[in-house]
N, C-alpha and C positions, 0 to 999 in steps of 0.2 A: 884427251881429257885427264884431269887430275883425279886421283883417287878420292872417293867420297862424293863426287858430283854426279848427278843424274842427268841423263839426256833431256829430261823434261825441264830441268832447271836452266838449261842453256838459254832459252828465250822465254822471257816473262810475258804473259798475256795480260792485257788490261782487263780488269774484272769490273762487272757492274756493281755499283755501290748499293748494297742491300741484298735481299734474298727474294724468293718468289712472292712471299707475302707483301713485301714492300712494293714489288712490281704490280701486283694486283691492286693494292691500295692506290698506287700512282695512277693506274688506268681508271679506277673508279672515280678518283678526284678530278682527273684532267680530260677524260673522254667526253667530247661534245658530239652527240649524235647529229649528223648533218640534216638540215631541214628537208632537202630533196629526198633523202632516204626515208625520213619519217613519213613524208606525204605519200610516197610510193610503197611504203611498208617493206623496205628492203632489209634483209638480214643476210649475213654470210661471214666469210673469213677472208681477210686480206693477208697475203703472204708477201713478206718484204725481205730484201737482202741489203746489208749495209756494211760499212767498214769502219773500224775504230783505229785511229792512228796512235802513236806512242804517247801523245799528250792526253789521251782519253777523249778526244773530240770525235764525234760521229760525222763521217763524210760519205758521199756517194750513196745516198739512200735510193733504192730502186724497188718498185712494185713488181714482183714476179707473177703474181696472180691477184687480180683485184675484182671488186664487185661494182665499182662505179658509184654514181650518185653522190659524190663528195666523200665517200668513205675512204677511198684511196688517199686523198689529200689529208684527211684527218689522221690516218695511220702514219703517214710520213711526218706530220707535225709532232705526233707523240714520240716517234722514234728519235727525232732530232732533239727532243727535250730530255732524253735519257742521259744519265751521268755515269761515266766510267772513270776509274782511277788512272793516273798517268804512271808509266813505267820507264825505266832506263835499261837498255840492252846494249851495253858496251859501245856506246856511240853509234848504234845501228838504228835506222828508222824502220820500224816494223809496223806493218798494217795488218790487222786481223779482220777476217771476214766472218760475218755472222748472218744467221737467218732467223726470222721471227714470224709468228702468225698472230694477228689480232682479230678477235671475234667481235662482230657487231650483232647484237641481239636487241630487238625492240624492247623498250621498257614496258613493264606490265602496266596496264591501265589502272590508275588509282581507283580503288573502291570508294564509293561515297560513304563517308564516315557518318554513322548514325549518332546523333547527339544523345549522349547518355543523360537521362533525366532521373534525378533522384528525388523521389517524393518522400517527405518525412512528416509523420503525424505524431504529435505528442498528446498523450492522454494523462490526466491527473486523476488519481483515484484516492480518495481518503475515507477512512473509517472513523466515525465519531459515535461514541456510545450514546444511548438515550440520556437525556438530561434528567439527572436525579440530583436533588439537592444534597450534596454531601454534608454529613454531620460533623465529621472529624477530619483531621489532617491525613490519616491513612487512606481514607476513601477519596480524597482529593488527588492523592498520588496515583491511585488506581485509575481514576478517570483520565488523568494526564497520560498515563502509560498506555491506555487503550486508544488514544487518539494518534493514529499513524497516517502518514501520507506516502503514497507510492507514485512514482513517475515512470511511465513506459514510453520508450521511443521506438517507433516501428519505421524501418526503412524499406522501401521497395522501388 
């Protein structure tokens, strides 16, 4: 080997495009719980092994430990949808072996949503002074100033 090269740099491994968060989001978006497993209320983990070739294509997907009821087939479908980047290794065709586990958990039953009812009551309250015949302009202003209207809105 040349100086400055590491043994780990000799063969490049194809890497999954994304990180753990994108993998979990991918599962959330694409996992379709099989009807058979839903009706029988089956939960569990499916263990798979698969190979990734130099072009980043997934080949030879195999279930090493399954739970049946359509979950194994769904796990295989999900693994085949994964994307890896392609690599070049000095004109060598390198195949990498990987293992993965996919958990199948029953979805939580949706709670009945209670309709939120907003009752609103408006009250209008106004104060008017006793009617007294004002004699001059100042008294007219005082009467007008004492006439106030209040509006209350009560929500419950």
